[in-house]
N, C-alpha and C positions, 0 to 999 in steps of 0.2 A: 326805732324803739330800742331801748337799752335792755340787754340780757340781764336777768336776775336769777341767780341760782338759789333754789329753795332747799335742796338736799343733794347729797352726793351718794351714788351707788358705785361701789368699787370691788375689785377682786383683791384678796389679801396679798398675792405676790406682786402687786403693783408698787408696794412699799411706801410710796409717798402720799398715799390717800389721806392719812390722818393729819398730815401737815397742811395739805391743801384745804381740807375741811376746816381746820383751825383758822387758817388765813381768811377763808370766805365766811366764817362764822355760821356754818350750816351743819345740820346733823349728817352723820356718816352711817350708811348702811352697807355692810359687807356681806357679799354672797359668794359662795364657792361650791363647786361640785364635790369637793373632798373635805374631810374634817381639818380644820385649822386650829382647833382647840384640843388640849390633851384628852386622850381617851385610852382606856385599857384595851379596847377592842381592836383599834387600828393604830399603827405607828404613823409618824408624820408622813404626809404624802410624798415628800422628796427623799424619804429614807427607804431602804430595802435590805433584804438579807435574812438569813436563817436566825440571826440573833433576835429578831423581832417576833419570834414565836412566843416569847415570854412577855406577859403583861407589864412587868417592871420595865423592860427595855422599850416596849412600845411607848410607855409614858415618858421615859427618859429621852426618847428620840426627839420629842418636841423641844425640850430644853437644849439639847445638843444643836439642833438646827437653828434655834433662835440665837444661840451664842455665836455660831459660825456666821449667820446672816449679819448680826450686828458688827462683827469684826470687819466684815467687808464694807459696811455702810457707815461705820462710826465716824469717819472723817468727812464723808460727803454730805451727810444729812445736816449737820450744823451749818455747813457752808451754804447749802441750798436754802435752808431756812433764813439765814442772815442776808445773803446776796440776792436771791431771787424772790422769795416771799416777803422779805422785810419783816420777819417776826423774830422774837428772841430765841436764843439757843435753848436746848433742853438739857436737863441733867445737871 
C-alpha cells in the first residue's frame, strides 16, 4: 500500500519543513517548547545575555537570529529546493 501524507508536524529549528510541506502539498503544523515568534516577554530561544532584560532587545533578538540563520542557509535552501525537491526557487 502506498504511503500518503495528509499533514506535516515539524519543529521550527528543522529549517526545511516549509519546503517539504510545499513539495508534498500538505498543511504544516509547527510545535515547539519555546517561543519561536516575537515576544516582549522572552527573547529568542537561541539568544542569551543581560542585554535581553530590555523588552526592546528581546523583540530584536528574533530579527537578529532570523538574519543570521538566513545568512547560513541562503545558498543551500534554493539548491535543495531545485535539486532535491524539484520545486522553484524562492525570493
